[in-house]
N, C-alpha and C positions, 0 to 999 in steps of 0.2 A: 304582842306577837304570838307567832298563829306555828305552834309545833307540830300536828299531828298532820299526818302523810308527809313524811321527811321526806320530802328531790334528793334528785342527782349529790344537790347541793349540800347535803347531810355532815361531810367531811367541815364545813366553813361554818354553817350552823351550832354546830359543837364546839369547834374553835372560839366560838361567840360568847358560850355558855359558860367558855372556865372562866373571862371575864366576869360570870356574873355571879360564880362561885364564893363564897369567900377562902384565903386561901385556908384560914382554919380545916377549912373544909377539905379540900383538895393534900394538905399535904395531912392536915392529925383528923376532920372530923367537927362536926356540930358539937358532938359532949365529948365524953369519956366511955367509951361503948368496951373498953378492953381490947385485946387483944385475938382475933378470932382469921386464926390461919385459910386460908385465899389459893385457892389449885384447883386441878382437872380431872382428879384425883375422880376415877369412876366410879371405885367400890364405895369409896367416903358412902355417907347414910344420908338422905335428903334432909336438908333442915329443916327444923320445925320452929313453926314462930313462939316466939317466948312470948308476945301481946297480944297481938293478933287472935280474934279465933276463925273458926276453920270458913265461917260463912265471910267474914271481913278477907281474910288470906286471901280467898276466891279473887273477890272482887279486888283488892289490890296489886294482885301480882296480872290478871288485865290492865287496868288502867298503865298501870308502867308502862308495860310489854309494848300500847299503842302510843305513849310519849316517846318515847327514843326503842323503834324494833329494830329490829337485827334486816343485817343488808351486808353489801357487799363493797361496802367500806369499813365495820366494824360490826363488833357485836351490839347486840341490843341490853333495853336493859334487866329485861331476866335472866340474860347469859351473867351480864357486870354484877346482880349481885344488889341489886337494885334494893331490892323488894327485903332481902337478909340486910339491907341497911335500915332503909327507913326502920323495919324492927326491932332491932338492937337500942337503935339509939329513942326509943317508946320507951325505952329503962334508964334513959340517963338524965340528969340536971337539966339540960335545953329540955325535955320532953315535958317536966314537970311545972314546964316556965322558969327555973330558978337560976335566970340568967340575967334576967329583967324584971325591971318592972310589972307589976299585974296587978294593979290599983285602980277601982275607976279614979278618974272618966275615962272609959275608954271613945274615942274619937272617928271618926272618917279623916286619915291623916295620909299624908308622903307617908312614903318605906323611908325616908333617915330618921322621923318621928317614935320610929322602930315600935313593935309588934303592940296590936289596938284590936284586942278581941279578949271576950274573957276567959274564953277557955285558954288551958297550957293545949301547946301543940299534940299530947296524946288523949285528951279527952275531943277536943276538933275531931279527930280520927276518927274515937270510938265513938262521935253523935253522925259526921259526916257520912261514910263508908256503908251505916246500915241504910242511911237516909239515900242517898243513890242508887244502893241496892232496890229501892222499895220503888222509889220516881221511876227505874228501866224496870222495872216487872211491870208496873202499873201502865207506864205506856206501849210497850211494844209486846207485852204477858212473856218475856223471857229473862232468863237470867242476865246481866253483863255479858260476863263469859262466852255466854254460848250463841251470842250473836255473832255474825262477820266485821272483818276491821272495816271493812266504807261504815257500819252503822255506830261502833265504836266511836270512830273517831268522829260521828255526827255529835255525838252524844254531848262526848268530853271539849267540842267546838261550844257544847251547848251552857258545858260550865261555865268555861271563858269567856263569857257574853254574858250567864248571871240570868238566864233564863228557864233553866230549869230549875224548882224549887225542891231541896233536899232537903227540910226540915231546919233546925234551931242553926244550921252555919249555911252562910247566904255560899250560894254553889262558887262565886268567884272566888272566894277567901280560897273557901279548899281547893278550888282549880289550883293558887295562885302557890299554896301550903306544898303540895303535892310535886309541881313541875322544880319549888324549888331544894328540895328534898333528891325528889329524883335526880336532877342535875347532883346535887353535894351526892350521892351513892355514886354516880355513877366517877365520877373524875375521883374521889376521896384515897385515900390510901387505903390499897387489899389489906392493914390491919386489922379497920374499923369495917371489914363486909361488905364494900364492894368495891369496882372496878375489880374486879377478878383476872387475875395473871398478869394485872395493868392493863389488859388490853386497850382500855381507851387512853392512856399516855400512847403506847405503842403506836395504839394509830394517830395520836397529833404529835407525834414528837414530844415530849413533856420528858423528859429527865429527870423525875421523880425527887425524891429527898437526897440524891447528891452532894459530900460536902463542901463540893468546887464545880463553879462551870464555865465561871468570870471569862476565861479566854473565846467560848461559844456563845456568849451574850451576844456579838455586833454583828460578826457574821450570817447572815442572809442570805439565804435560800439554800443554803448549806444547808445536809442532813447530820444532825447530833449523829457522829456513828455510838456510841456507848448505849447501852440495856437503860430501862431507867427502875429507880433503886426504887427499897421500899423499906418504910424507917422501919417494920421488925429485920 
């Protein structure tokens, strides 16, 4: 799947991406990140990462910014708070790998066989982000965040193809993990740090956590008239 350089068909891409995001992430999130008030208060203090170092945070932000860039259709990953969502998830049972079996053997298997890497997600990010940053600086002489958008997209494409070595984490695996968490943060309930102001839900006309909207399920092509609702 090509996700970089999103075209005018961005809305269709994101609609399809919702299908790939677990329902728990759309309504509830991957783990239990706690309640985070999401809003557009310009007086609010900038978010401070709880898990990622400053260097890791800069790289992460630059990566998710190119996976879902802002355009006329809707907010980008940064506007939606995807980076904040991922950081909050790093201190949940999910990120520690406590939600699935984490013992050997680890084999190359289809997705339906579950997580198949010896590092839990937080360990994967801790290894992959610096490894990626070092690989990029060695290749370009610059930090990833300082590169033009087209060059960042080309490097992300190398990650996706598995052709940019980043150390102990297979590059394609890191891309897959990052893309999954980016989608989850973009479409999660705002109570978990992403999807600020429910902008992603508004973009695709998703009703959110309303108790009952069965009357509208089979009204195809009809715009749902009510705003989305958060579990908060």
